[in-house]
PAZA-60343 format. One line per field, with one value per residue: x, y, z of N, C-alpha, C in turn. Coordinates in Angstrom, 2 decimals, decimal comma. Example, Ala and Ser with C-alpha at 12.3 -4.5 7.8 and 13.67 -1.06 7.14 Angstrom:
2
n_x (13,19  12,85)
n_y (-5,69  -2,25)
n_z (7,80  7,08)
ca_x (12,30  13,67)
ca_y (-4,50  -1,06)
ca_z (7,80  7,14)
c_x (13,20  12,90)
c_y (-3,30  0,03)
c_z (7,80  7,87)
END
This chain:
241
n_x (-103,08  -105,74  -105,44  -103,94  -105,75  -107,80  -106,47  -105,93  -108,53  -109,29  -107,57  -108,48  -111,06  -110,48  -109,50  -111,48  -112,28  -109,93  -109,56  -111,50  -113,53  -112,72  -113,94  -113,54  -115,12  -115,72  -116,93  -119,04  -118,46  -120,63  -122,34  -121,44  -122,41  -124,55  -123,32  -121,49  -123,26  -124,67  -122,59  -121,51  -123,66  -123,95  -121,50  -121,80  -123,83  -122,84  -120,15  -118,24  -115,76  -115,60  -113,89  -113,80  -113,78  -113,73  -114,69  -114,77  -116,72  -115,23  -112,65  -113,10  -113,94  -111,64  -109,79  -110,95  -110,67  -107,90  -106,43  -106,84  -107,59  -110,13  -113,29  -116,03  -118,16  -119,95  -122,37  -123,71  -125,83  -125,82  -123,35  -121,58  -122,15  -121,20  -118,56  -117,75  -116,69  -115,18  -117,39  -119,23  -121,62  -124,61  -126,41  -129,29  -129,47  -130,90  -132,80  -131,44  -131,68  -131,82  -131,08  -131,56  -129,62  -129,43  -127,90  -128,06  -130,49  -131,35  -133,66  -135,52  -137,73  -138,40  -137,36  -136,97  -135,87  -133,16  -132,38  -132,33  -131,04  -129,60  -128,30  -125,17  -123,32  -123,43  -123,02  -121,96  -121,44  -118,82  -119,63  -118,97  -117,86  -119,25  -122,33  -124,42  -123,68  -123,99  -126,74  -127,63  -126,84  -128,46  -130,95  -130,89  -130,63  -132,99  -134,83  -134,43  -132,41  -129,68  -127,90  -128,20  -127,33  -124,77  -122,38  -122,44  -122,01  -120,25  -118,06  -117,19  -115,40  -116,85  -119,96  -119,87  -118,01  -119,33  -121,44  -120,04  -119,56  -122,04  -122,49  -120,50  -121,49  -120,67  -121,72  -124,76  -126,56  -126,52  -126,11  -126,72  -126,94  -129,85  -129,27  -126,82  -127,66  -129,44  -127,67  -126,27  -128,16  -128,57  -126,68  -127,19  -129,44  -131,56  -133,10  -134,33  -136,06  -135,63  -137,41  -137,98  -138,47  -136,94  -134,39  -132,31  -133,27  -131,78  -130,24  -128,99  -126,53  -124,78  -121,85  -120,19  -116,83  -115,27  -112,74  -112,55  -111,42  -112,99  -115,52  -117,68  -118,16  -118,87  -121,27  -122,72  -122,92  -124,44  -126,79  -127,49  -128,17  -130,68  -132,25  -134,73  -133,72  -131,57  -133,02  -134,53  -132,55  -131,61  -133,93  -134,11  -132,08  -133,02  -133,21  -135,06  -137,16)
n_y (-48,90  -48,10  -45,98  -44,20  -43,66  -42,44  -40,15  -38,94  -38,40  -36,48  -34,42  -33,84  -32,97  -30,67  -28,97  -27,42  -25,48  -24,10  -23,09  -21,28  -19,07  -15,65  -12,63  -9,23  -6,31  -3,06  -0,05  2,89  5,06  5,81  3,69  1,81  0,52  -0,95  -2,60  -3,97  -5,47  -6,98  -8,48  -9,87  -11,50  -12,95  -14,33  -15,91  -17,60  -18,79  -19,35  -18,18  -15,74  -12,15  -9,32  -5,88  -2,60  0,87  4,25  7,58  7,80  8,45  7,70  5,00  3,96  4,49  2,84  0,38  0,33  0,47  -1,18  -3,93  -5,76  -5,62  -7,08  -6,46  -3,56  -1,25  1,23  4,47  4,37  6,22  7,48  5,31  4,50  6,67  6,42  4,28  1,68  -1,49  -3,77  -6,84  -7,71  -6,66  -5,70  -4,52  -2,83  -1,07  1,95  5,12  7,64  11,07  12,85  15,31  15,77  16,49  17,90  16,83  18,49  20,21  20,80  20,03  21,47  22,06  23,38  26,14  26,44  26,26  28,76  30,29  32,80  31,82  29,63  28,58  26,84  24,31  21,05  19,08  16,39  16,11  17,90  17,27  14,76  13,02  11,37  12,10  14,60  15,92  15,57  17,04  19,59  19,94  19,84  22,15  24,10  23,76  24,45  27,06  28,00  27,83  29,98  31,76  30,23  29,42  30,61  29,39  26,74  23,77  21,87  18,49  15,34  12,84  11,05  9,85  11,60  14,05  13,42  13,07  15,60  16,38  14,55  15,39  17,84  20,10  21,37  22,88  21,58  18,69  17,22  13,95  10,40  8,24  5,67  5,88  7,68  6,22  4,52  6,16  7,19  7,20  8,89  11,45  14,33  13,84  13,12  14,04  12,98  14,46  16,35  14,30  14,92  17,02  16,45  14,46  11,04  8,42  5,55  2,59  0,29  -2,83  -3,71  -6,15  -6,64  -7,15  -8,14  -9,73  -12,55  -14,24  -15,16  -16,99  -16,80  -14,12  -14,17  -15,77  -14,06  -11,98  -13,36  -13,87  -11,27  -11,04  -12,51  -13,14  -12,69  -10,89  -8,75  -7,91  -6,92  -4,79  -3,20  -2,60  -0,83  1,39  1,50  0,37  -0,10)
n_z (123,92  124,14  125,91  124,38  122,29  123,71  124,56  122,10  121,27  123,18  122,44  119,86  120,45  121,73  119,80  118,22  120,14  120,53  118,06  117,49  115,58  114,95  114,47  113,37  114,22  113,30  114,60  114,88  117,62  119,16  119,29  120,98  123,36  122,35  120,38  121,97  123,58  121,65  120,43  122,60  123,31  120,96  120,93  123,21  122,34  119,99  120,28  118,76  118,72  118,95  118,02  118,87  117,53  118,06  117,21  115,69  112,66  110,38  111,06  111,57  109,06  107,57  108,82  108,25  105,52  105,09  106,85  106,50  108,34  109,33  109,48  109,43  109,28  111,20  111,05  110,07  107,27  105,06  105,36  105,12  102,53  101,07  101,68  100,21  100,68  99,97  99,88  100,40  101,38  103,11  106,02  107,61  110,72  112,45  113,27  113,82  116,38  117,19  120,16  122,76  125,50  129,02  131,99  135,47  137,41  135,52  132,72  129,70  127,57  125,02  121,78  122,08  124,58  124,25  123,51  125,74  127,93  129,98  129,06  128,18  126,97  124,47  123,65  120,86  118,51  116,01  113,16  110,59  110,48  112,15  112,28  113,98  114,71  112,31  112,05  114,26  113,51  111,24  112,47  114,13  112,18  110,66  112,57  112,73  114,44  114,33  113,58  115,73  117,88  117,33  118,53  121,00  120,65  121,26  119,73  119,49  119,04  119,00  119,76  122,45  123,63  123,51  125,20  127,58  128,56  129,44  131,50  133,23  133,86  132,55  130,39  129,19  127,58  125,38  122,22  121,39  120,62  120,89  121,74  123,18  125,07  126,63  127,83  129,62  131,30  134,08  134,98  134,26  133,97  132,27  129,03  125,78  122,94  119,87  117,33  114,69  112,07  111,48  110,69  108,53  107,93  109,86  109,18  110,42  109,57  108,96  107,31  105,36  104,77  101,63  101,63  103,83  105,62  106,95  106,04  106,39  109,12  109,30  107,88  109,61  111,80  110,71  110,22  112,84  113,62  112,57  114,19  116,79  119,31  118,88  117,75  119,90  121,56  120,02  119,98  122,69  122,93  121,76  118,95  117,27  114,37)
ca_x (-103,77  -106,93  -105,02  -103,53  -106,97  -108,50  -105,71  -106,16  -109,90  -109,28  -106,89  -109,38  -112,17  -109,98  -109,15  -112,46  -112,26  -108,73  -109,58  -112,75  -113,43  -112,69  -114,12  -113,30  -116,17  -115,42  -118,23  -119,11  -118,35  -121,94  -123,09  -120,62  -123,21  -125,33  -122,43  -120,98  -124,30  -124,93  -121,48  -121,39  -124,73  -123,60  -120,41  -122,38  -124,65  -122,13  -118,76  -117,35  -115,35  -115,68  -113,08  -114,52  -112,99  -114,65  -114,14  -115,69  -116,89  -114,14  -111,53  -113,53  -113,89  -110,25  -109,16  -111,51  -110,14  -106,45  -105,76  -106,97  -107,91  -111,53  -114,21  -117,34  -118,24  -121,30  -122,53  -124,78  -125,88  -125,43  -121,91  -120,89  -122,30  -120,28  -117,19  -117,50  -115,86  -115,37  -118,19  -119,91  -122,93  -125,10  -127,56  -129,81  -129,51  -132,03  -132,88  -130,86  -132,48  -131,10  -131,70  -130,88  -129,42  -129,14  -127,35  -128,96  -130,87  -131,89  -134,74  -135,65  -139,16  -138,59  -136,22  -136,79  -135,03  -131,77  -132,13  -132,33  -129,81  -128,89  -127,57  -123,87  -122,62  -124,18  -122,07  -122,43  -120,35  -118,28  -120,68  -118,48  -117,44  -120,16  -123,68  -125,30  -123,29  -124,68  -128,17  -127,83  -126,72  -129,68  -132,05  -130,79  -130,88  -134,41  -135,59  -133,98  -131,67  -128,24  -127,17  -128,24  -126,66  -123,42  -121,34  -122,55  -121,79  -118,96  -117,96  -116,23  -115,22  -117,78  -121,12  -119,48  -117,35  -120,40  -122,16  -119,21  -119,72  -123,31  -122,26  -119,66  -122,19  -119,89  -122,52  -126,19  -127,21  -125,64  -126,75  -126,16  -127,95  -130,70  -128,58  -125,88  -128,41  -129,97  -126,54  -125,81  -129,35  -128,48  -125,64  -127,59  -130,78  -132,52  -132,92  -135,57  -135,93  -136,01  -138,27  -137,29  -138,67  -136,03  -133,09  -132,41  -133,37  -130,51  -130,36  -127,75  -126,32  -123,47  -121,35  -119,11  -115,75  -114,95  -111,41  -112,61  -111,06  -113,90  -116,83  -118,71  -118,46  -119,60  -122,64  -123,35  -123,25  -125,56  -127,98  -127,83  -128,82  -132,08  -132,94  -135,57  -132,84  -130,87  -133,97  -134,90  -131,42  -131,64  -135,06  -133,78  -131,13  -133,67  -132,95  -136,05  -137,76)
ca_y (-48,38  -47,38  -44,72  -43,33  -43,25  -41,50  -38,90  -38,36  -37,87  -35,25  -33,40  -33,46  -32,21  -29,36  -28,15  -26,38  -24,39  -23,30  -22,52  -20,55  -17,94  -14,35  -11,56  -7,88  -5,36  -1,65  0,62  4,23  4,99  6,02  2,43  0,86  -0,30  -1,87  -3,59  -4,82  -6,42  -7,90  -9,40  -10,75  -12,49  -13,80  -15,22  -16,89  -18,56  -19,47  -19,69  -17,38  -14,52  -10,92  -8,19  -4,65  -1,38  2,00  5,58  8,30  7,01  8,70  6,84  3,61  3,56  4,52  1,63  -0,74  0,37  0,40  -2,14  -5,30  -6,65  -5,43  -7,96  -5,85  -2,17  -0,87  2,67  5,11  3,92  7,26  7,69  4,16  4,51  7,69  5,94  3,34  0,55  -2,68  -4,69  -7,89  -8,00  -5,61  -6,06  -3,40  -3,04  -0,32  3,37  5,97  8,81  12,17  13,35  16,35  15,35  17,62  17,47  16,80  19,83  20,97  20,15  20,49  21,46  22,43  24,02  27,51  26,41  26,43  30,19  30,96  33,52  31,02  28,58  29,10  25,89  23,16  20,14  18,25  15,71  16,72  18,03  16,78  13,36  12,22  11,49  12,81  16,00  16,42  15,62  18,17  20,82  20,03  20,16  23,56  24,92  23,67  25,12  28,46  28,27  27,65  31,25  32,33  29,37  29,05  30,97  28,55  25,34  23,16  20,69  17,46  14,34  11,71  11,05  9,68  12,81  15,03  12,97  13,20  16,96  16,41  13,80  16,23  19,08  21,19  22,03  22,95  20,56  18,02  16,37  12,61  9,49  7,61  4,48  6,27  8,35  5,19  3,95  7,08  7,82  7,35  9,87  12,77  14,73  13,21  13,38  14,15  12,70  15,67  16,23  13,50  15,49  18,16  16,00  13,32  9,74  7,75  4,09  1,95  -0,99  -3,46  -4,15  -7,13  -6,30  -8,18  -8,67  -10,56  -13,95  -14,98  -14,94  -17,84  -16,25  -12,86  -14,56  -16,25  -12,90  -11,29  -14,18  -13,62  -9,97  -11,19  -13,35  -12,45  -12,27  -9,68  -7,66  -7,41  -6,12  -3,55  -2,41  -2,13  0,26  2,52  1,54  -0,37  0,68)
ca_z (122,74  124,58  126,50  123,28  121,59  124,57  124,52  120,79  121,28  123,96  121,63  118,77  121,02  122,16  118,64  117,87  121,11  120,32  116,72  117,32  114,67  115,61  113,50  113,86  113,84  113,59  114,77  115,43  119,08  119,79  119,34  121,74  124,27  121,52  119,76  123,05  123,99  120,53  120,20  123,77  123,20  119,82  121,35  124,14  121,60  118,90  120,62  117,91  119,36  118,16  118,49  118,56  117,39  118,08  116,91  114,79  111,44  109,44  111,49  111,43  107,64  107,13  109,33  107,50  104,14  104,99  107,74  106,04  109,46  109,71  108,75  109,29  109,72  111,59  111,12  109,31  105,88  104,12  105,49  104,57  101,07  100,55  101,90  99,12  101,07  99,13  100,69  99,64  101,98  103,99  106,85  108,39  112,17  113,00  112,96  114,85  116,77  117,83  121,40  123,53  126,89  129,91  133,28  136,62  137,85  134,38  131,98  128,31  127,24  123,62  121,14  122,57  125,78  123,85  123,33  127,03  128,27  130,98  128,35  127,73  126,09  123,98  123,01  119,76  117,81  114,79  112,14  109,31  110,55  112,97  111,73  114,91  114,61  111,11  112,36  115,17  112,71  110,43  113,40  114,53  110,99  110,30  113,62  112,66  115,67  114,14  113,60  117,08  118,85  116,89  119,50  122,19  120,29  121,58  118,87  119,90  117,99  118,96  120,66  123,85  124,13  123,72  126,39  128,77  129,06  130,19  132,73  134,10  134,15  131,99  129,36  129,53  126,77  124,43  121,21  121,31  120,09  121,90  122,25  124,23  126,14  127,52  128,56  130,67  131,87  135,53  135,29  133,76  134,37  131,37  127,61  125,01  121,50  119,15  116,15  113,68  110,73  111,33  110,21  107,61  108,61  110,13  109,12  110,84  108,89  109,09  106,01  105,39  103,85  100,64  101,95  105,04  105,51  107,82  105,42  107,01  110,44  109,05  107,51  110,84  112,63  110,08  110,48  114,24  113,70  112,16  115,18  117,78  120,41  118,46  117,54  121,23  122,03  119,24  120,47  124,05  122,79  121,11  117,52  116,50  113,27)
c_x (-104,99  -106,58  -104,64  -104,76  -107,74  -107,81  -105,93  -107,53  -109,97  -108,64  -107,81  -110,55  -111,74  -109,70  -110,19  -112,44  -111,06  -108,75  -110,87  -112,54  -113,44  -112,79  -113,89  -114,40  -115,76  -116,73  -118,05  -119,17  -119,69  -122,78  -122,38  -121,48  -124,03  -124,45  -121,84  -122,00  -124,58  -123,83  -121,30  -122,44  -124,44  -122,51  -120,92  -123,13  -123,84  -120,74  -117,76  -117,04  -115,42  -114,80  -113,75  -113,56  -113,97  -113,93  -115,15  -115,68  -115,80  -112,94  -111,87  -113,43  -112,47  -109,52  -109,65  -110,90  -108,66  -105,78  -105,76  -107,37  -109,36  -112,43  -115,54  -117,30  -119,70  -121,38  -123,68  -124,69  -125,37  -123,93  -121,14  -121,00  -121,35  -118,82  -116,77  -116,48  -116,17  -116,07  -118,94  -121,28  -123,29  -126,31  -128,00  -129,85  -130,72  -132,00  -132,34  -131,73  -131,63  -131,84  -130,90  -130,83  -129,07  -128,68  -128,42  -129,23  -131,41  -133,03  -134,72  -137,10  -139,45  -137,41  -135,94  -135,92  -133,56  -131,38  -132,06  -130,99  -128,98  -128,08  -126,28  -123,13  -123,49  -123,19  -122,73  -121,24  -119,96  -119,32  -120,25  -118,21  -118,40  -121,60  -124,60  -124,91  -123,97  -126,17  -128,49  -127,78  -127,97  -130,86  -132,04  -131,09  -132,35  -135,32  -135,22  -133,24  -130,16  -127,46  -127,10  -127,39  -125,20  -122,34  -121,33  -122,17  -120,37  -118,86  -116,85  -116,22  -116,37  -118,96  -120,70  -118,79  -118,36  -121,16  -121,35  -119,32  -121,01  -123,13  -121,47  -120,34  -121,48  -120,57  -123,98  -126,98  -126,17  -126,49  -125,99  -127,20  -128,71  -130,02  -127,64  -126,59  -128,97  -128,86  -126,18  -126,96  -129,26  -127,47  -125,99  -129,00  -131,86  -132,21  -134,28  -135,26  -136,43  -136,85  -137,54  -137,50  -137,70  -134,62  -133,29  -132,46  -132,00  -130,74  -129,01  -127,66  -124,97  -123,08  -120,22  -118,06  -115,46  -113,62  -111,42  -112,23  -111,97  -115,34  -117,95  -119,13  -119,22  -121,06  -123,40  -123,76  -124,42  -126,86  -128,45  -128,57  -130,30  -132,91  -133,77  -134,72  -132,14  -131,83  -134,42  -133,80  -131,40  -132,76  -134,76  -132,80  -131,69  -133,48  -133,94  -136,63  -139,05)
c_y (-47,57  -46,03  -43,72  -42,79  -42,21  -40,14  -38,17  -37,73  -36,55  -34,10  -32,90  -32,62  -30,81  -28,43  -27,09  -25,21  -23,50  -22,58  -21,76  -19,34  -16,64  -13,27  -10,22  -6,97  -3,97  -0,88  2,06  4,15  5,14  4,77  1,38  -0,05  -1,34  -2,98  -4,52  -5,89  -7,44  -8,93  -10,36  -11,86  -13,47  -14,80  -16,29  -17,99  -19,40  -19,98  -18,90  -16,05  -13,34  -9,86  -6,91  -3,46  -0,21  3,31  6,37  7,60  7,24  7,80  5,37  3,14  3,56  3,26  0,40  -0,82  0,02  -0,72  -3,56  -6,28  -6,56  -6,30  -7,28  -4,42  -1,85  0,64  3,17  4,73  4,98  7,50  6,54  4,11  5,52  7,24  4,93  2,26  -0,64  -3,75  -5,68  -8,24  -6,89  -6,10  -4,84  -3,79  -2,34  1,14  4,19  7,17  9,81  12,61  14,53  15,88  16,55  17,10  17,42  18,23  20,70  20,19  20,66  20,34  21,86  23,22  25,42  27,55  26,65  27,89  30,96  31,63  32,76  29,89  29,15  28,15  24,70  22,28  19,37  17,58  16,47  16,74  17,56  15,28  12,46  12,44  12,25  14,27  16,65  16,56  16,79  19,49  21,02  20,44  21,64  24,49  24,93  24,29  26,61  28,90  28,32  28,95  31,84  31,54  29,07  29,44  30,06  27,09  24,89  21,87  19,77  16,36  13,35  11,91  10,85  10,90  13,91  14,69  13,20  14,60  17,11  15,71  14,65  17,53  20,30  21,88  22,04  21,87  19,90  17,20  15,03  11,69  8,79  6,40  4,85  6,96  7,34  4,59  4,82  7,70  8,05  8,42  11,28  13,10  14,07  13,52  13,39  13,84  13,92  15,34  15,52  14,02  16,63  17,76  14,75  12,01  9,08  6,24  3,47  0,56  -1,58  -3,98  -5,16  -6,77  -7,46  -8,86  -9,60  -12,01  -14,84  -14,87  -15,77  -17,29  -14,92  -13,15  -15,02  -15,08  -12,11  -12,06  -13,99  -12,30  -10,02  -11,93  -12,50  -11,93  -10,96  -8,50  -7,07  -6,53  -4,76  -2,63  -1,82  -0,96  1,42  2,62  0,73  0,52  1,35)
c_z (123,16  125,16  125,42  122,55  122,40  124,56  123,20  120,70  122,03  123,18  120,52  119,27  121,42  120,98  118,30  118,83  120,89  118,99  116,43  116,41  115,46  114,55  114,18  113,31  114,26  113,58  115,21  116,94  119,79  119,91  120,18  122,62  123,50  120,96  120,81  123,44  122,89  120,39  121,38  123,71  122,07  120,20  122,31  123,40  120,62  119,28  119,79  118,58  118,40  118,80  118,01  118,53  117,30  117,77  116,12  113,44  110,41  109,77  111,27  109,98  107,10  107,58  108,57  106,11  104,10  105,78  107,21  107,12  109,90  108,84  108,46  109,84  110,03  111,72  110,28  107,83  104,91  104,17  104,85  103,05  100,43  100,69  100,82  99,51  100,16  99,96  99,82  100,21  102,95  104,77  107,65  109,86  112,78  112,60  114,13  115,13  117,52  119,08  121,93  124,98  127,74  131,28  134,36  137,09  136,74  133,73  130,54  127,90  125,79  123,11  121,66  123,83  125,45  123,73  124,64  127,31  129,30  130,35  127,78  126,79  125,75  123,21  121,88  119,10  116,54  113,68  110,76  109,32  111,31  112,53  112,68  115,04  113,42  111,38  113,28  114,42  111,85  111,30  113,75  113,34  110,64  111,35  113,71  113,93  115,45  114,26  115,01  118,07  118,51  117,90  120,74  121,91  120,58  120,78  119,36  118,84  117,87  119,90  122,12  124,43  124,39  125,01  127,66  129,38  129,85  131,53  133,74  134,48  133,59  130,82  129,81  128,80  125,88  123,47  121,18  120,68  121,22  122,53  123,39  125,39  127,13  128,38  129,76  131,46  133,37  135,94  134,85  134,25  133,54  129,92  126,93  123,55  120,74  117,92  115,02  112,26  110,46  110,93  109,35  108,39  108,75  110,19  109,44  110,21  109,31  107,72  106,22  104,35  102,90  100,95  103,16  104,74  106,35  107,32  106,07  108,36  110,32  108,71  108,74  111,73  112,03  110,27  111,92  114,38  113,31  113,21  116,14  118,93  120,08  118,30  118,87  121,80  121,33  119,75  121,85  124,03  121,95  119,62  116,69  115,41  113,75)
END
């Protein structure tokens, strides 16, 4: 009897580990390093696993709306509000910042550098689907540079793709976000935060889908985002308020 009871106890103790909650978070690709760090830390602390899906925000919101498997979506507030996903809770993560990154051997001292005759290509994310592409377009327009630079602009899908051209030295400059710029800083010449008054503020939030079957776990993750540990991670990725 004692052996049977001991075996039963071991089985019962093993159940929670096997039945750990697993939420799915879909995020803009430019926040991959931040989301990876946040979710890894959350899993270490709670034991709850998190599956991550990345892409441009149009793809992310479409997957959240149609798949039925996404529990939470992280991205730009204005984009998510326009997407009108069926959400039941929202938590602010931080503020996004636009930067200009440049390859090794180059520098950036101001907007006029973009007009140099030596500049042939400038990468930026999709201006219709990616918030930092829209921000870059606003920045160039408000600095009266858009018309002059349009022939030099190389539009790609996402922030990481824009950054990859800088890493490869295939463009003179690229518009990306501060979070991703910090991730690749050792592979590029550097980056500069551009004038934040020249584009609309970027607020990053996470929304919980009403269709989520893991509501308690979603609430736990949102509570984690309010913790000092999470706020330090957000700040380290350049998204503090």
